[in-house]
C-alpha positions as CSV (number, residue, x, y, z in Angstrom):
1,X,0.1,0.1,-0.1
2,X,1.7,3.6,-1.3
3,X,0.9,6.8,0.6
4,X,-1.2,7.9,-2.3
5,X,-3.6,5.0,-1.5
6,X,-4.3,6.3,2.3
7,X,-4.7,9.8,1.3
8,X,-7.3,10.9,3.1
9,X,-9.5,14.3,1.1
10,X,-9.0,17.0,4.1
11,X,-9.4,20.6,4.5
12,X,-6.4,23.0,3.8
13,X,-5.9,26.4,3.4
14,X,-4.0,29.0,2.6
15,X,-1.3,31.8,5.1
16,X,-3.9,34.5,4.6
17,X,-6.8,32.3,5.4
18,X,-8.1,33.3,9.2
19,X,-6.1,31.6,11.9
20,X,-10.2,30.8,13.2
21,X,-11.4,29.7,10.2
22,X,-8.1,27.3,10.9
23,X,-9.0,26.1,14.2
24,X,-12.6,26.2,13.8
25,X,-11.8,23.3,11.0
26,X,-9.2,21.0,12.9
27,X,-11.9,21.2,15.8
28,X,-14.6,20.2,13.9
29,X,-12.7,17.3,11.6
30,X,-11.2,16.7,14.8
31,X,-7.9,16.8,12.9
32,X,-4.5,16.3,14.5
33,X,-3.6,19.7,12.4
34,X,-4.1,21.0,8.7
35,X,-2.4,21.2,6.0
36,X,-1.1,24.8,4.3
37,X,-0.8,25.7,0.9
38,X,0.2,28.4,-1.2
39,X,-1.8,30.1,-4.0
40,X,-1.0,27.4,-6.4
41,X,-2.1,24.7,-4.5
42,X,1.4,23.6,-3.7
43,X,1.8,22.8,0.5
44,X,4.1,25.0,2.2
45,X,3.8,23.8,5.8
46,X,1.4,22.1,8.4
47,X,-0.2,23.1,11.6
48,X,-0.8,21.1,13.8
49,X,-3.9,22.2,16.6
50,X,-1.6,21.5,19.4
51,X,0.6,24.8,17.3
52,X,-3.0,26.2,17.5
53,X,-3.2,25.5,21.5
54,X,0.1,27.3,21.9
55,X,-1.1,30.5,20.1
56,X,-4.2,30.5,22.5
57,X,-3.0,29.8,26.0
58,X,-1.2,32.6,27.8
59,X,2.6,31.8,28.5
60,X,1.8,32.7,31.9
61,X,-0.6,29.1,31.8
62,X,1.8,27.5,29.7
63,X,4.6,27.6,32.3
64,X,2.3,27.0,34.4
65,X,-0.6,25.2,34.3
66,X,-2.3,25.9,37.9
67,X,-2.9,29.0,36.9
68,X,-5.4,27.7,34.4
69,X,-8.0,27.1,37.6
70,X,-8.8,30.4,37.9
71,X,-10.4,30.9,34.4
72,X,-13.6,29.5,34.1
73,X,-14.9,27.8,30.7
74,X,-16.4,31.5,29.5
75,X,-12.8,32.7,30.1
76,X,-11.1,29.7,28.3
77,X,-13.9,31.0,25.2
78,X,-12.9,33.7,25.4
79,X,-9.0,33.6,25.4
80,X,-9.1,31.4,22.5
81,X,-12.1,33.7,20.2
82,X,-9.7,36.9,21.4
83,X,-6.6,34.8,20.3
84,X,-6.8,34.0,16.9
85,X,-9.9,37.2,15.9
86,X,-8.2,39.3,13.5
87,X,-5.0,36.6,12.9
88,X,-3.5,35.4,9.2
89,X,-3.0,31.3,9.8
90,X,0.6,32.4,8.7
91,X,0.4,34.3,12.1
92,X,0.3,30.7,13.9
93,X,3.2,28.9,11.8
94,X,6.7,28.9,13.3
95,X,9.1,32.8,12.4
96,X,11.4,32.5,9.6
97,X,14.1,32.0,11.6
98,X,12.5,28.8,12.5
99,X,14.0,25.8,9.8
100,X,10.5,23.5,9.6
101,X,10.8,21.0,7.6
102,X,7.8,20.1,6.0
103,X,6.1,17.0,6.6
104,X,5.7,15.8,2.9
105,X,5.5,12.5,1.8
106,X,5.3,11.2,-2.4
107,X,2.5,9.1,-3.4
108,X,4.6,6.3,-4.0
109,X,5.9,5.9,-0.4
110,X,5.7,3.3,1.5
111,X,3.4,2.8,5.0
112,X,6.6,2.1,6.7
113,X,8.5,5.6,4.4
114,X,4.7,7.3,5.7
115,X,5.5,6.1,9.7
116,X,9.2,7.4,9.5
117,X,9.1,10.5,8.0
118,X,5.7,11.1,10.4
119,X,7.9,9.7,13.7
120,X,11.2,11.2,12.7
121,X,9.5,15.0,12.0
122,X,7.6,15.0,15.0
123,X,4.3,15.5,13.3
124,X,0.5,14.5,13.7
125,X,0.0,14.9,9.8
126,X,1.5,14.5,6.7
127,X,0.9,15.9,3.4
128,X,1.1,13.6,0.3
129,X,2.4,15.0,-2.6
130,X,1.9,14.1,-6.3
131,X,3.7,16.6,-9.6
132,X,4.0,19.8,-6.5
133,X,0.4,19.3,-5.8
134,X,-1.0,18.0,-2.8
135,X,-3.5,14.9,-2.9
136,X,-4.6,14.0,0.4
137,X,-3.4,13.8,4.1
138,X,-2.2,11.0,6.5
139,X,-2.9,11.4,10.2
140,X,-1.0,9.1,12.7
141,X,-4.0,7.6,13.5
142,X,-4.7,6.3,10.2
143,X,-1.2,5.1,9.4
144,X,-2.0,4.1,12.8
145,X,-4.9,1.7,11.6
146,X,-3.2,0.6,8.5
147,X,-0.2,-0.8,10.2
148,X,-1.6,-2.8,13.6
149,X,-2.9,-6.1,13.4
150,X,-6.8,-6.3,13.2
151,X,-8.3,-6.4,16.3
152,X,-8.4,-10.1,17.3
153,X,-10.9,-9.2,20.6
154,X,-8.4,-8.5,23.3
155,X,-8.0,-5.1,22.7
156,X,-7.8,-3.5,26.4
157,X,-10.4,-2.0,28.6
158,X,-10.3,1.1,30.3
159,X,-11.9,1.6,33.5
């Protein structure tokens, strides 16, 4: 099986798209991240959901999560909306002086090759590319589903 066989048709965003729209796509589709493409639909970055959270959660709360206890749900929603309001996707991406390798594979990549790239880059999403264009996306959960053998009835139970 090749990456092109596993690629899912998932939404992509552009660098100038609204950060709030991108965050809502991630949330509504329960995606681990989203691909960012240029005007020619060529991939330029992967925006992980965790990076969106890093952007909206104040540094002082990230440094001391105990401070989050003083913010109620409505306050947390306000922080998120205010943090993303007026921002563009490009604002959430690492700055130009941070070297970021695009988490992408060619459509002919093997399953293990996809897993290796995903693991090395610590990316929850791979962009599958053919002829310079986005063919689709491959999530870590989908890749694990393919790599793990069928459940033999011995699945762990949660308590």
